[in-house]
C-alpha positions, 0 to 999 in steps of 0.5 A: 874384465868380468866378462872375459873371466866368466867366458874363460871359466865357462870353457874350463868348467867342463874340464874341472867338473869332477875336480875341486878347484882351488884359488890361486896358482898351482902349489910347488910341493916337495918331490922325491929327493934323489929321484932315479928315473931308471928305477921308476920305469916299468908297470904301475897300477893305479890304486887310488886317485883324486877325481879326474875328468879324463879318467873314466874307467877302472883297472888303470895302469901305466907302463913307463919305458926309458927311450933316452936319458931323459925321455920316456914312452908312456902307455896308459890303459883302462877298462871302460864299458868292458873295453880296454882303452890305451893311450900313448904319450911322451914323458920328459924330465923338465928340469935335470936338477930336479928329475922327479918333476916330469912332464907328460903329454899324450898329444903332439899339440898339447904342452907337457902336464906336470907329473911330479913324483912326490914319493916312491920306494920304486918297488912297491908304491909311488905318490904322484901329483899334477896340477892345472893352472887356469890363468893363475886365478885358480888351479885343479889338483890331481894325485895318484897312488900307484903300486907295482901290484893291483892292491896295497894295504889300507894303511899304505893308502891312508898314509899316501892320502895324508901326504897329499892332504898335507900339501899346500893347495 
């Protein structure tokens, strides 16, 4: 058992190098009540985030386009080493009773990752949370503060960060 946990951890360690793992399975934070997927669609700029190994660039933005009632085309881009890199994926509402809990995948072979809208006013800001659960032994949190513009007032960013910090880990 000890060897298998150590072996699993050695495979996962590169994935969480920039993140901070927490013991136990992923938490279940409250999400945006009465979430409207249609209002959320469009371009969002990343203003702040928790460290994420898969995001190395700057000027991150994501464009969400509704393709059916519950399926979304997701195009994300970043500037990395002077080059714009884009990746396209698919998003879905994983539970129609709770439409703020989206799942996004950028590969046909990988499962959908949680992409939960904790809070949004649809026109200015959004706070998004995700979590990767590793064998229910520990998890890694991800969070993004998004804006319809490239910047937000510092007070808005601090408020969003406080909301993330108040979530159970």
